[in-house]
C-alpha positions as CSV (number, residue, x, y, z in Angstrom):
1,M,40.3,54.4,108.6
2,Q,39.2,51.1,110.2
3,A,35.5,52.0,109.9
4,S,35.9,52.8,106.3
5,V,37.7,49.5,105.6
6,C,35.0,47.6,107.4
7,G,32.3,49.1,105.2
8,R,34.2,48.4,102.0
9,N,35.1,44.9,103.2
10,T,31.4,44.1,104.0
11,F,30.5,45.1,100.5
12,R,33.2,43.1,98.8
13,L,32.3,40.0,100.9
14,I,28.6,40.2,100.3
15,S,29.0,40.9,96.6
16,Q,30.4,37.5,95.7
17,S,26.9,36.2,95.4
18,R,25.6,39.2,93.6
19,S,25.5,39.1,89.8
20,I,25.5,42.8,89.6
21,L,29.2,42.9,90.5
22,S,30.5,40.1,88.4
23,Q,31.1,42.3,85.3
24,R,33.4,44.5,87.3
25,F,35.5,42.2,89.4
26,L,36.1,39.1,87.3
27,S,38.5,41.2,85.1
28,Y,39.7,43.6,87.7
29,S,43.3,43.6,89.0
30,S,44.6,46.4,91.4
31,S,46.7,47.0,94.4
32,S,44.8,45.1,96.8
33,F,44.4,41.4,97.8
34,I,41.0,41.3,96.0
35,K,42.6,42.9,93.0
36,S,45.4,40.4,92.9
37,P,44.8,37.3,90.7
38,T,47.7,35.5,92.5
39,S,45.9,36.2,95.8
40,R,42.7,35.0,94.3
41,R,44.4,31.7,93.4
42,S,45.6,31.1,96.9
43,W,42.3,32.0,98.6
44,A,40.4,29.8,96.1
45,L,42.9,27.0,96.8
46,F,42.7,27.1,100.6
47,S,39.3,28.4,101.6
48,A,37.5,25.3,100.2
49,P,38.3,21.5,100.0
50,L,40.7,20.6,97.3
51,P,40.5,20.4,94.3
52,I,39.8,24.0,93.6
53,G,36.2,24.9,93.3
54,P,34.8,28.4,92.7
55,Q,37.1,30.8,94.5
56,T,35.5,32.6,97.4
57,Q,38.0,35.4,97.9
58,Q,37.1,37.5,95.0
59,P,36.1,40.1,95.8
60,G,37.1,39.7,99.4
61,V,38.7,42.2,101.6
62,R,40.8,45.1,100.2
63,Y,44.5,44.5,100.8
64,L,47.8,46.2,100.1
65,N,49.6,44.5,97.3
66,L,53.3,45.1,96.8
67,H,55.6,44.7,93.8
68,E,58.0,41.8,93.7
69,Y,61.1,44.0,94.4
70,Q,59.4,45.6,97.4
71,S,58.5,42.3,98.8
72,Q,62.0,41.0,98.4
73,D,63.5,44.0,100.1
74,L,61.2,43.5,103.1
75,M,61.9,39.8,103.3
76,Q,65.6,40.3,103.1
77,K,65.5,42.3,106.3
78,Y,64.1,39.3,108.1
79,G,66.8,37.0,106.9
80,I,64.7,35.3,104.3
81,N,66.8,34.2,101.4
82,V,66.2,36.1,98.1
83,P,68.5,36.5,95.0
84,R,70.7,39.5,94.8
85,H,68.7,42.1,93.0
86,A,68.2,45.8,92.4
87,V,65.3,47.9,91.1
88,A,65.6,50.1,88.0
89,L,63.3,53.0,87.2
90,T,65.2,54.0,84.1
91,V,67.1,52.3,81.3
92,E,70.3,53.7,82.8
93,E,69.6,52.3,86.2
94,A,68.8,48.9,84.6
95,H,72.2,49.0,82.9
96,N,74.1,49.9,86.1
97,A,72.3,47.3,88.1
98,A,73.0,44.6,85.6
99,K,76.6,45.7,85.3
100,K,77.1,45.4,89.1
101,L,75.7,41.9,89.1
102,F,77.9,40.9,86.2
103,D,81.0,42.3,87.9
104,E,80.3,40.7,91.2
105,K,79.9,37.1,90.1
106,E,81.4,34.7,87.6
107,A,78.0,33.7,86.2
108,S,77.1,35.6,83.0
109,D,73.3,35.7,83.3
110,V,70.9,38.1,84.9
111,V,67.1,38.1,84.9
112,I,65.1,41.2,84.0
113,K,61.5,41.3,85.3
114,A,58.7,43.8,84.6
115,Q,57.2,45.0,87.9
116,V,53.5,45.0,87.5
117,L,50.8,43.9,90.0
118,A,49.6,40.9,87.9
119,G,50.6,37.3,87.2
120,G,51.5,35.7,83.9
121,R,54.2,38.2,83.1
122,G,56.4,35.8,81.3
123,R,53.8,35.2,78.7
124,G,52.6,38.8,78.6
125,V,52.8,41.2,75.7
126,F,53.7,44.9,75.9
127,D,51.7,47.5,74.1
128,S,54.8,48.1,72.1
129,G,54.5,44.6,70.7
130,F,57.5,43.4,72.7
131,R,56.7,39.9,74.1
132,G,57.4,38.7,77.6
133,G,57.7,40.5,80.9
134,V,60.5,38.2,82.2
135,H,63.8,37.6,80.3
136,V,67.2,36.1,80.9
137,C,70.0,38.3,79.7
138,H,73.5,37.0,79.0
139,S,75.1,40.4,78.4
140,L,74.7,44.1,79.1
141,E,73.8,44.6,75.5
142,E,70.8,42.4,75.9
143,V,69.7,44.4,79.0
144,D,70.1,47.7,77.1
145,H,68.0,46.2,74.3
146,M,65.2,45.0,76.4
147,A,64.8,47.6,79.1
148,P,63.6,50.4,76.8
149,Q,60.9,48.1,75.4
150,M,59.6,47.3,78.8
151,L,59.9,50.5,80.9
152,G,57.1,53.0,80.3
153,H,55.0,50.5,78.4
154,R,51.9,48.6,79.5
155,L,52.1,44.8,79.9
156,I,49.1,42.8,79.0
157,T,48.7,39.4,80.7
158,K,45.9,36.9,81.3
159,Q,45.4,38.6,84.7
160,T,45.1,42.3,83.5
161,N,42.4,44.0,81.5
162,A,42.8,44.7,77.8
163,N,44.7,47.9,78.5
164,G,47.3,46.1,80.5
165,A,49.3,47.3,83.6
166,P,51.9,50.1,83.5
167,C,55.5,48.9,83.8
168,N,57.3,51.7,85.7
169,A,60.0,49.6,87.2
170,L,62.2,46.6,86.4
171,L,63.7,44.0,88.8
172,I,67.3,43.1,87.8
173,A,68.3,39.9,89.6
174,E,71.0,37.3,89.5
175,R,70.0,34.1,87.7
176,V,69.7,31.2,90.1
177,Y,70.4,27.7,88.8
178,N,68.1,25.5,90.9
179,R,67.8,21.8,91.3
180,R,64.1,21.9,92.0
181,E,61.2,24.3,92.4
182,L,58.5,24.2,95.1
183,Y,55.5,26.2,96.2
184,V,55.3,27.7,99.8
185,A,52.7,29.9,101.3
186,F,51.2,31.2,104.6
187,I,47.6,32.2,104.2
188,M,44.5,33.0,106.3
189,D,42.6,29.8,106.2
190,R,38.8,30.2,106.6
191,E,38.2,26.5,107.2
192,A,40.6,26.4,110.2
193,Q,39.8,30.0,111.2
194,G,43.4,30.8,111.4
195,I,46.8,30.7,109.6
196,A,47.8,27.7,107.6
197,F,51.0,26.7,106.0
198,I,50.5,25.5,102.4
199,A,53.2,23.9,100.3
200,S,53.8,21.6,97.3
201,K,56.8,19.9,95.7
202,R,55.4,21.1,92.4
203,G,56.4,24.7,92.3
204,G,57.0,27.2,89.5
205,V,53.7,26.3,87.9
206,S,50.1,27.2,88.3
207,I,49.3,26.0,91.8
208,E,45.5,25.9,91.1
209,D,46.2,23.5,88.3
210,V,48.4,21.3,90.6
211,A,45.5,21.2,93.1
212,K,43.1,20.3,90.4
213,E,45.2,17.6,88.8
214,D,46.7,16.1,92.0
215,P,45.2,17.2,95.3
216,K,47.5,15.0,97.2
217,A,50.4,17.1,96.0
218,I,49.3,19.9,98.3
219,I,50.5,19.9,101.9
220,K,48.4,21.8,104.4
221,I,49.4,22.4,108.1
222,P,47.0,24.5,110.3
223,I,48.8,26.7,112.8
224,D,47.7,27.5,116.3
225,V,48.3,31.2,116.7
226,R,48.9,30.6,120.5
227,T,51.9,28.5,119.9
228,G,52.9,29.7,116.4
229,F,54.8,27.8,113.8
230,T,57.1,25.9,116.1
231,K,60.4,24.4,115.2
232,E,58.8,20.9,115.2
233,L,56.1,22.0,112.8
234,A,58.7,23.7,110.5
235,L,60.9,20.6,110.5
236,D,57.9,18.4,109.8
237,A,57.0,20.7,106.8
238,A,60.6,20.5,105.5
239,H,60.6,16.7,105.7
240,K,57.3,16.4,103.9
241,L,58.8,18.5,101.1
242,A,61.8,16.0,100.9
243,F,64.4,18.2,102.5
244,H,66.8,16.1,104.5
245,A,70.4,17.2,105.0
246,N,69.3,20.9,104.9
247,A,66.0,20.4,106.7
248,A,67.1,22.6,109.6
249,D,68.0,25.5,107.4
250,V,64.7,25.2,105.5
251,A,62.8,25.0,108.7
252,D,64.5,28.2,109.9
253,Q,63.5,29.9,106.7
254,F,59.8,28.8,107.2
255,Q,59.8,30.2,110.7
256,K,61.2,33.5,109.5
257,M,58.4,33.6,106.9
258,Y,55.8,32.9,109.6
259,Q,57.3,35.6,111.8
260,F,57.1,38.1,109.0
261,F,53.5,37.1,108.2
262,V,52.4,37.7,111.8
263,E,54.3,40.8,112.6
264,H,53.3,42.5,109.4
265,D,49.6,41.6,109.6
266,C,49.9,39.7,106.3
267,T,46.9,38.0,104.7
268,Q,49.1,36.1,102.2
269,F,52.8,35.2,102.0
270,E,53.2,33.2,98.8
271,I,56.5,32.0,97.3
272,N,56.4,30.5,93.9
273,P,58.9,29.2,93.2
274,F,60.7,28.4,96.4
275,V,63.9,26.8,95.0
276,E,66.7,24.6,96.1
277,T,70.1,24.9,94.4
278,S,72.6,22.2,93.8
279,T,74.5,23.2,97.0
280,G,71.3,22.8,99.1
281,K,70.7,26.5,99.6
282,V,67.0,27.6,99.4
283,L,65.8,30.9,98.0
284,C,62.5,32.7,97.3
285,L,62.6,33.6,93.6
286,D,59.2,35.1,93.3
287,A,57.2,36.6,96.2
288,K,53.6,37.7,96.6
289,L,52.8,39.5,99.8
290,N,49.5,41.0,100.8
291,F,48.8,43.1,103.9
292,D,45.5,43.7,105.7
293,S,44.5,47.3,105.1
294,S,42.9,47.5,108.6
295,S,46.5,47.3,109.9
296,Q,47.6,50.4,108.1
297,F,48.0,52.4,111.3
298,R,50.6,49.9,112.5
299,H,52.6,49.7,109.3
300,V,52.6,53.2,107.9
301,D,56.0,52.8,106.2
302,I,54.9,49.7,104.3
303,F,51.6,51.2,103.1
304,K,53.6,54.2,101.8
305,L,55.0,51.7,99.2
306,A,51.6,51.2,97.6
307,D,51.6,51.8,93.9
308,H,48.4,53.6,92.9
309,S,49.2,53.8,89.2
310,E,47.5,50.5,88.7
311,E,44.4,51.3,90.7
312,D,41.1,52.9,89.6
313,P,41.8,56.7,90.2
314,R,38.2,57.1,91.5
315,E,39.0,54.6,94.3
316,V,42.3,56.3,95.0
317,A,40.4,59.6,95.4
318,A,37.8,58.0,97.6
319,Q,40.4,56.6,99.9
320,K,41.8,60.0,100.7
321,Y,38.4,61.0,102.2
322,D,37.7,57.7,103.9
323,L,34.9,56.8,101.5
324,N,34.1,53.2,100.7
325,Y,34.0,53.3,96.9
326,V,34.1,50.6,94.2
327,G,33.5,51.6,90.6
328,L,31.2,49.4,88.4
329,H,30.0,49.7,84.8
330,G,26.5,51.0,85.0
331,N,25.0,54.5,84.6
332,V,23.2,55.1,88.0
333,G,25.6,56.5,90.6
334,C,24.8,55.5,94.3
335,L,25.5,57.4,97.5
336,V,24.4,55.4,100.5
337,N,25.2,55.2,104.2
338,G,25.9,51.6,105.2
339,A,27.3,48.7,103.2
340,G,24.2,46.6,103.6
341,L,21.9,49.4,102.5
342,A,24.2,50.1,99.6
343,M,24.0,46.5,98.4
344,A,20.2,46.5,98.8
345,T,20.1,49.8,96.8
346,M,22.0,48.3,94.0
347,D,19.8,45.2,93.9
348,V,16.7,47.4,93.6
349,I,18.3,49.4,90.8
350,K,18.9,46.1,89.0
351,L,15.3,45.0,89.6
352,K,14.1,48.2,88.0
353,G,16.1,47.5,84.9
354,G,19.1,49.7,85.6
355,E,22.8,49.2,86.3
356,P,24.6,50.7,89.3
357,A,27.7,52.7,88.3
358,N,29.3,52.3,91.7
359,F,29.2,51.2,95.3
360,L,29.7,54.2,97.5
361,D,29.2,54.0,101.3
362,V,29.8,57.3,103.1
363,G,29.5,55.7,106.5
364,G,27.4,56.6,109.5
365,S,29.1,59.9,110.3
366,A,29.9,61.5,107.0
367,S,30.9,65.1,107.0
368,E,29.8,67.7,104.5
369,E,33.3,67.5,102.9
370,Q,32.9,63.7,102.4
371,V,29.5,64.2,100.8
372,Y,31.0,66.8,98.5
373,Q,33.9,64.5,97.5
374,A,31.5,61.6,96.9
375,L,29.4,63.7,94.6
376,K,32.5,65.0,92.9
377,I,33.7,61.5,92.1
378,M,30.4,60.7,90.5
379,A,30.1,64.1,88.8
380,E,33.4,63.5,87.0
381,D,32.5,59.9,86.0
382,P,31.2,60.1,82.4
383,S,29.3,56.8,82.8
384,V,27.0,58.3,85.6
385,Q,23.8,59.7,84.1
386,A,21.9,60.0,87.3
387,I,22.7,59.8,91.0
388,L,20.6,58.0,93.6
389,V,21.1,59.1,97.2
390,N,19.7,56.7,99.8
391,I,20.2,57.7,103.4
392,F,18.8,56.1,106.5
393,G,19.0,58.6,109.3
394,G,19.9,56.6,112.3
395,I,23.4,57.6,113.3
396,M,23.4,60.2,110.6
397,R,20.8,63.0,110.7
398,C,18.9,63.5,107.5
399,D,19.1,67.3,107.7
400,I,22.9,67.2,107.8
401,V,23.0,65.0,104.7
402,A,20.6,67.4,103.0
403,Q,22.8,70.4,103.9
404,G,25.8,68.5,102.6
405,L,24.0,67.6,99.3
406,I,22.8,71.1,98.7
407,S,26.2,72.6,99.4
408,A,28.0,70.1,97.2
409,V,25.6,70.5,94.3
410,Q,26.1,74.3,94.5
411,K,29.9,74.1,94.7
412,L,30.2,71.6,91.9
413,D,27.5,73.3,89.8
414,L,26.3,69.7,89.3
415,K,24.3,69.2,86.1
416,K,23.5,65.5,86.7
417,P,20.1,65.0,88.3
418,I,20.0,63.6,91.8
419,V,17.2,61.4,93.2
420,V,17.1,61.5,97.0
421,R,15.4,59.1,99.4
422,L,15.8,60.1,103.1
423,K,14.3,58.3,106.1
424,G,14.9,58.7,109.7
425,T,16.1,61.5,112.1
426,N,15.0,65.0,111.1
427,Q,13.6,63.8,107.8
428,P,10.9,66.6,107.6
429,I,13.6,69.2,108.0
430,A,15.7,67.6,105.4
431,V,12.9,67.5,102.9
432,K,12.1,71.1,103.5
433,L,15.7,72.1,102.9
434,I,15.8,70.3,99.6
435,E,12.6,71.8,98.4
436,E,13.7,75.3,99.3
437,A,17.0,74.9,97.5
438,R,15.3,74.5,94.1
439,L,18.1,72.4,92.7
440,R,18.1,69.4,90.4
441,I,17.3,67.1,93.4
442,V,14.3,64.8,92.9
443,P,12.6,63.6,96.1
444,A,11.4,60.1,96.5
445,E,9.0,58.5,98.9
446,D,10.8,55.2,99.3
447,L,13.6,53.1,97.8
448,D,11.4,51.5,95.2
449,D,10.2,54.9,94.0
450,A,13.8,56.3,94.1
451,A,15.3,53.5,92.1
452,K,12.6,53.7,89.5
453,K,13.1,57.4,89.0
454,A,16.9,57.2,88.9
455,V,16.8,54.4,86.4
456,N,14.3,56.2,84.2
457,I,16.3,59.4,84.2
458,A,19.6,57.6,83.5
459,N,18.0,55.6,80.6
460,I,16.5,58.8,79.1
461,T,19.9,60.6,79.3
462,Q,21.7,57.6,77.9
463,L,19.3,57.2,75.0
464,A,19.5,60.8,74.1
465,K,23.3,60.8,74.1
466,S,23.3,57.8,71.8
467,I,21.7,60.0,69.1
468,N,23.7,63.1,70.0
469,I,21.0,64.9,71.8
470,N,21.6,66.8,75.0
471,V,19.0,66.5,77.7
472,N,18.4,69.2,80.3
473,F,16.3,68.4,83.4
474,E,14.3,71.1,85.1
475,L,12.3,70.8,88.3
């Protein structure tokens, strides 16, 4: 798993400077840190001098992104203050959760929140036409009225694509009457090459706007991982945020957050807003937690909470077989070993006038099954008109790749033409195997030749389909 993550991470880090990926990622939101607009905000805010410049985290490393109710449940176990709440997967559960909160306290209000992995929920619109993903309800009747219009529908916000994100759960929480709202976060700070505590007295609003309008409103405290977030640092942070009589309690909350961050291999722990009530109690009203996917082996239970319904199904399928896959919007599918070679392959496709349909790195030791699954993903992708296989046989032998390709094409009865460029160990054997197979596999001398052939084939097929003509390639 770790090798797979490294390959995918390398691609996502390199790709920030590559225009071929901008069409895909600028509008993409999904279950991972790179797919989280809130996470992108924080990384943009803290990886460069304020005010915010072009964010550098998108697309960064792939991270696990949890729903708000999942984050609150985990935080509660660490003694971090959160409102009383419950999750509802059905209208009936929403009614029962709200009834319990109404019965337990004198206040007559509860908050109902759509659970989607995107920000801007309050101003979002459901595909049903119902407006707003966050509502204050004063009675059970209001909960019963709103829940059916939210559950099972897609919520469209400024941070989702045009289709929106599915709302399969609702968070039912007590309404908290706060005196002030703040922003608090622990993040991985590239500048300090470590963890940093970030906060602002101006919470409950867009933090990137705050940084842009008033950089001095942002408090940043680098943390030495050898000593951790000490009581002294935590108290200093509390005082800077104008906590006085309750500074010790606030500092204790900050230390618990830091402990959670470190022990769970978090890449972000963002609370917005972090509120103070009239009694001096502090609570985390909205949490955004992200976890490093490389730590999955240490946090199996947490990673089981991942919601794949908002992810690209192709990427979900690829993860099952330890493939580094990211879907794009072109028509030339790519199957390459090595993230750097994959990036170079996509660049050459662009130079030849084509558009890559995906990034797909099978790694240095791919099995026949992985090659099969990689081709299957591209075979089932209607946007892929031709497939370019570019393998450098260093760790991986070319003949093994050739055998995997031939077997996969035969099992899938693949109709899409494949252009193959193989260089390295046992290349002559691999070329001979491909020639004898007599399948729709077009050999190429080098990457330039391979990209040219793949782009031409894809363009011919695309043009024919545009006028309702089927093209059949024969070798």
